N, C-alpha and C positions, 0 to 999 in steps of 0.2 A: 282361189283369188282371195285376197281381206278386205274387209270391210268394215269402215269403224263408228262409232257416235260416242261423244261427250256428251259431258251437261254438265255445266263451270257453277261455280259460287254453288250448292248447294247448300241453303244453311243446322246442315249436322254434321256431325263429330264424324271424319271416315273411318275411326273407332265401328261403330254404329252404324254403318253406312257396308264395312268389310263383310260380315255376320252373314247379311245377307247374299252380296254378294259370293262368298267362297261355295252358296248355295246349287250353284248353276253353273258354275265354268265346269265345260266340259259336256257339259248336255244338249240334249239337239235345242232348238230356236225354241221350238211350239212345244216342247217338253218345259222348256227353264220359264216359258210363264204358262204355265199351269199350276208350276212349284210358287211365285212369284205371284199370282192369282189367292193363295188359300195362307200363307205368312199373316200375322196378326200385325205387322210391322209398318211404321208410316216409312222406312224405307225402303222397300220392300217395293211399293209404291210406288217412287221415283225411279228407280231399281229399272221395273216393270216400262214404264214410260221412254226409260236411256234404250231398253233390249228393241223397244217395237221402234224407236224412233232407226234401230240400227239393221233391223231390217227391214224397213223399210226404204232402206238407202240402198242396201244390196240388190232389191225386188223392180226399185226405179232407174236406181244411178248406171248397175251392172248386168241388169235384165236377168239374174239367180232367181231360181224359184223359193220361197220362202221354209218348204218342206226338208231343204235338202242343205239348211243351213246347220251352223253347230256352231255354237256359243268358246269361242276359242279361247281369248283372254276376256276378265274383268275384273275391274280396280279399280277402287276409293284411295285415291293421295289424295292428302292435303292440300288446305290451299291456305286462303290466309287470316286468317287469326282478329278479330276484336274483339282491343283491349276492354273493361269498362273495367271501372270502381264502384264497391260500397264501402260504406262510415261504419267503420267499426272503431273499439270503445280505443278513448284519449288520444281526436284526434286524429287516427290516422285510419290509413285504408287499406280495404283489399279487395287482392283483381279480383275481375271474373273474366276468364276469355271461352268470348264466343266462337266457335270450331267451324269451318265450311269445307267442303270437300270440295273437288272438282273427282266424275267420276266417267273410267272410259271403257265401253266392250266392243270385243272384237268378236263379227260372225266371221267363218269361212267357210266355201260351200265343198271342204273336202277333209 
């Protein structure tokens, strides 16, 4: 049985989050938590929180044991980009792209 958790509109680019979620795909959920605990990146803390939510969903809503869960997929997709502008020479404007992403983690018991 597949159970998922989604964190939406995280104020970080999907590219930065993908580097962390690639490390936990296919691992056991408890082992993935241990890996995320030692990764020194802000995105690792957000992914760990999403993984914890997916494990809690599996335990509380479906009665699955946390020891049996495996991270089936972990995806960081692009969300809306806030566009800002900074002044440049001769009255022109340079764009600033403030990117955000959605994090989806699916855990399975088999």
